[in-house]
N, C-alpha and C positions, 0 to 999 in steps of 0.2 A: 504494500500500500504506500501511496505517496501523500505526503502532507505538504500543502502549498498555501501561500498567502498572496492574495491579490492586493498589493500595496496601494493600488488606486482606489480601492474601496475603504481602506483603513481610515478611521477618523481620529485616531490617537487616544482612545480610551484606556489603552494598556491593560485591558481585562484579561487578555490571553496570557500576558506575562505574569499577572497577579496569580492566575490559576496554575500556571506551569512555567515558572522561571527557568527551569532546567531545559525546556524545549524551545520556548519562544524568546526572542530578543527584541528590544525596542531601542529607538534612538532617544536623544535627550528630551524630545518633545512628546514622547509617549507613543510615537508611531511604530508599528511593527516593521521590522527589517525583512527584506526578502527571504523567503524560506522555500526550499524544494528538497525535501529529504525523504528517504525510505524509512518507514516505521513498521513495527511488528503488526501482525494480524492475529488477534484483535489488538487495536491500539491501547496503550496504557490509559488508565483512568485520568491521569493528569492531562493527556492530550485531548481526550473527549471533553474534559472540563474547560480547557482553553478554547476549543471550537465552540462549545455552547455559550461561553461567556462573550463572544464577539457579537455586538449588537448590529454590526454591518454585514455579517455573514461573509466576511472576507477570507475565511479560512476554509480550505477544502481538503477532504480526505477521499482519495480515489485510488 
């Protein structure tokens, strides 16, 4: 499975990072940094929490 972030949709809430700081990274203004990584199937609970926390639905798991 691949975990990606559409940085164009990110509004800088930093909720993904708050939910899973070991997975997601943000810039100084709270915007998610680009991410395109392979993750285990099923994904870790922290990854699911980070995805669910994004109000803009900028994070995809496919």
